[in-house]
N, C-alpha and C positions, 0 to 999 in steps of 0.2 A: 504493500500500500504506500510505503514511503516514496517509492520511485514515481508514483503518480502525482503525489502532492508536490514533489520537487519539480516535476515538469510543469505543472500548472502554475506554480509560483514564478517559474522562469519565462513562461510564454503567455503574455496577457491576451493575445488573440485566441489562443486555445481555451483560455479561461472563459472568455466571452462566448465563444461558440458552444462550449460545454454547458453553460448556464441556459442558453437558448434551447439547446437540445433537451435538457432536463425538463424544462417547462412544457415544451411542445409535445414531447413524447408522453409525459404524464397526462396532459389533457386529452390526447388522442385515445388513450385506452378507456377513458370514461365512455366515449362514444361507441367504441367497439362492443363493450358489454351491452350498452343500450340497444344498439342495432340488432345484435343477435337475440336479445331478450324480446325485442319488438317482433322479430320474425316468428319466434316460437309462439308468442301471444296471438299473432294474427293467423296461426295455423299453417305456416309455410312448410312445404315439403322438404325432405332431406336434400333433394337435388337443388332446390332453391337456395337453401342455406349454403350448400357447397358452391353454387354459382356466385353468391354474394362474396364468399371468401375469396373466390378466384378474381372477382372484380378488383379486390384490394391490390392485386398484382398486375393485372393486364393493362390498367391505365398507365402505369409506368413504362410498360413495354412499348406501347404505341408512340409515346412521346420521346423515348430515348434517342432515336436517330437525330432528332432536332435539338433535344436538350443539350447534348454534348457539344454541338456546334455553338449554340447560344451561350453556354458557359464559357467557351473559349473566345467569344466575341464581346460580351457585355459585362458590365459591372456586377459582381456577385451580390453586393449590398442591394442594388436596385431590384435584382431578380428575387432576392429573399423577401423584400417588402411586398412585391406583387403577389408572391406565393402565399404569404401570411394572410393577406387580405382575402384571397381566394378561399383559403381554409375557413376563415371566419364566416364568410357568406354561405358557404356550403353547409357548414355545421348548423348555423341558425335555421337554414331551410329544412333540415331534417325534422324539425319540430312539427312540420305540417304533415308528415307521413303518419297516418293513423288507421289506414284500412288496406287490406290486401289488394284492392283495385289500384292503389297508388304505388305498387311495386316498381313499375317503370321509372317513376320519379325518384324512388330510393336508389335504383340502379344507377341512374345518371349522377345523382349527388355523390354517391360512394365513389363512382368512377372518377369524377372531376376532383373531388377532395383528396383521394389517395394519389391521384396523379400529381397534384400540387405538393403533397407530402413527399412523394418519391423524388420529385424535382429538387425540393429543398434539401433532401438528404444528399443528392448528387452534387449540388453546389457546394455544400459544406465539406464533403469528403474529397472533392477535387482541390479544395484549398489546402488541406493538410500537407500533402507532399510538396507544396510550394514554399513552405517555411520550416518543414521538419524532414528528417531523414533517418535511416538506420533504426536503431533501437528506440529513439525518441518517437519515430513514426509508428512503430509497433505499439508502444505504450499509449500513444494518442488514440490509436484504433481500439485498444483495450479499454481505455477510459470511455470512449464512445459506447462500446458494447456494455460496459457496466452501467453507464447512465441509462441506456436503453432498457437494461434488465431491471434496474431499480424502479424506473418509471413504469415499466410493465407490471412489476410486482405491486407497487402501491396503486397504480391506476386501475388495474384489474380488480384488486381486492376492495379498494374504496369505491370504485365505480360500481361493483356488484352490490355493495352495501347501500350505496346511494340510490341505485335503481330499485332495490328491494324496498327501501323505506320511503322514498319520495316519488320515484317514477323516472321514466326515460327523458321527459322534457327537461328536468333539472340537470341530468347528465349532459345533454346537448348545450344547455346554457353555461354550465361550468366550463365545458370544452371551449366554447366560443370566447369566454372571458379570458381563459388562459392563452388563447391564440392572440388576443388583444395585447396581453402583456408581452408576448413574443414579438409582435409588431413594433411595440415601443422599444424593446431591447435591440432589435435589428436596426431601427432608425438611428440609434445611438452608437452603433457598431463602428469601430475604427479599424480599417484594414490597411495597415502600414507596410504592405509588401507590394512589390512591383508586379502588376498584372499586365502581361503582354497581350493586348487585345488584337485578335486577328482580323484582317480586313478582306480576306478572300470571300468569294461567293459561298453560300451555304452548301450547294452541291459539290463545289470544288473541295471544301473542307471535309465533307462527308466521304467523298471518294478518296481523298488523301489518307484519311484515318483507316479506311478499309484496306488500302494498299499497305499501310504501315503494319497493320495487324496480320495481313497475309504474309508479309515479308518476315515479321518477327513471330514465328510460329509458337515460340515459348509463351508469348503473351496470350495468344489464342487458347493454348492448352491450359494456362493458369486461369483464364476466364471460365472455361468449361469446368475445370476442377473446383473452383470456388463455388460454382452454382449448385454443387451437391448439397451444400448447407440448406438450400431451398427445400430439401425433403423434410426439414423440421418445421415447415410452414403448414402445420396440420391443425389450424384453428377450427376447421370444419369437423375434424375428428373429435376434438374436445367438446364442441357444442353437441354433437350427436351422441357422445358417450354420456353427457349429462342428461340429455333427453331420454336416452334408452335405459340407463342404469340407475340414475341417482334421484329421480323425482320424488321417491318416497322418503329420501333422506334429507334433501336440501332444496331450497327454491332455485329456480332456473338461474337467475342472475348471480346468486351466491355461489352456486356450483361452478358456473363458468369462471367466475372470478377466482375461486379457490384453486381450481386445477391450474389455471394459467399462472396464478401467483406462486404456486409451489414450484412449477418449472422455472419461473423467473428467479426464485431464490438460488437455484443451482446456477442459472445464468450469471447472477451477480457475484457469487463466491468462487466460481470456477477459475477465472483468470488469476485470482489471488494466489492460487496453488499451482496453476499450470502455466501461467504466463512466462515465468522465468525458466521453467522446465522444458517447454516445447522447443524443438529445433527440427531441422530437415529430416533427421534420422528418426525422431520419435513421433513425427506427425502421423505416420502410418498406424501407430498404436492408438492414437486418438480416434481415428476413423473406425477401427475395430471396436473400441470402447463405446462409441456412439451407437453403432449397430446393435451391440448387446443391450444397451440401456433402453433403446426404443422397443426392441423385441420383448424385453422384460416388462415394460409398461403395458404392452399389449396383452401379456399373459395375465396380469393382475388387474386389468382395466375394470372388470365387473365389480371389484371390491373398492369402494370409495376411498377409504383411508390408505390402503396399500397403493392405490393409484396416485395419491398425493405424494407418497414417498418415492415412488418410481419416477414421477414427474420431476422431482428434484434431481435425480440421477441423470435424466435425459438432458436437463439444462446445464449440468455441471461441465460437460465437455463442449457444448455448442458454441459458447462465446469465444473460447480460445480457438476453435476451428475456424470460426468466421474471421476473427481479427488477424490470425496468423496468415491464412490464405489470402486475405485482402491485402495485407502488407506485402506479401510476396509479389502480388500483381503490381502494386504501386512501385516497388523497388526495381522491377524489371521493365517498367514503362518509361519512355523518354519524356522529359519535362514538357515538350511542346504538345504532347497528345494526352495529358492527364485528363482534361475535361471530357474528351470524346471516348477515351478508353474506359474511364469510370462509368460513363453513361451507358456504353454498350455492354459493359460487364453487368451493370445493374439490370439491363434489359434481359440478358440471359438468365440472371438470377431470378428475376420476377416471372419470366416465362416458366421456369422450373417450379416456382411456388404456385403459380396459377394452375399449371398442369397437375400438380399434386392435389390441389383442391378439387379439380374436376375428376381426377382419378378416384378420389375418396367417394364423391357422389356417385360415380358410375359403379364402383364395387359394392356400395351399399344397395343400390338398385338391383344388383345381381345377387343379393342376399349373402354376400361375403361378410363374415363376422368382423366386428371392429377390431378385435384382437389380431385377426389374421391380416387385416389391412395395415396395422402397425408393424407387423413383421415384414410385410412387403416393403414398407418405407425404410425400415432398418436395413434391409438387404442392400439398398442402394449404396450404403457406406462401405460394404464389403467390396462391391464393384469399384467404388472410388479408390479403395486402398490399392487394388491391382492397377488401376489407371495411374495413380500417383507413382507407383513403383516403375511403371513404364516411362513416365515423364522424366524421372530422375535418371533412368538409364539412357535416355535420349538427349537430354539437355543438361548443361552444367549450371544448376541453380545456385544462386548466391545466397549464402546464409544471411539472415537479417542482421545488420550491424557489422557484418564481416566485409572482407575485401572482395 
């Protein structure tokens, strides 16, 4: 933990971005619990729930080819202001969704809102390698992951409690208020680093980036490798497990909040133990550990309290996997292509997460048990371990912080 505080004290811009991330993510999880609770209350089908979960990812996919170019051309501060305003307006508009007939409106709002959130994330993550490198960059990514996890824990738990006691409208209002605070913080943000804004045409810059990725095959493989973490994007599976197994034990909103919060406890504490331990050689072990943890969660899923314990184990490895593989990609990417490579990487990651959500919905419709679905998702990390071994045999990967 000391290494994180030292870095935050030394880097004021990282400090400012971290505070913005903390508040923005915290607010977002209030809305997620409210949205899924609202769907169940309106009698939405399993496939509808899975589709809404997929929308959280696909909006970022469609914008990625343009967002990377925009990031490399325009002021990051101005972009973040526009995106925060978009999130406020979409969140407030969710208050009007009260009937199953308004599902198309909910789809649109979730699509636009999560697109803005994804864009915001890409802007911030493309900034980090412009003023940090090596181990400092890895630690910054870990800080971001811990912030996400803490916000996820508190947001899901308190959001579930708030929805249970007051209702979904209050959750949307809280979320919008928190995004207003984000807007004020972004407006006061001082980015004292040189941003080389590109002046080429959009299509020229997009084509140039694709040529770069095609020429630097290691970058492409690291993008594909990082995307495996998207197999932990099983929000739909959590919601369906609450709906199928826990309704006699706990209210819908509280059940969703507790399962997510348990996983997020693991997400938050994992890098404290694994951040210094992980390296190129040990990364393969983390992939296997994630596969085992997700499969174990599937085995005990029907039992509420055992499921909470297993969820902690699932989250324990995930944060380090995400931050280490993300840092590897950043370290192997040329400075001039950060914005576009990060955007395209996020596009692949979001495609994976969206497809996982749709896969869950499809398998449920095919009467596959939720535990078996979890095992299928876990097996993806075994495949990724073999893929990673192949990458290392083919390319000379640079250790983070090494020469």
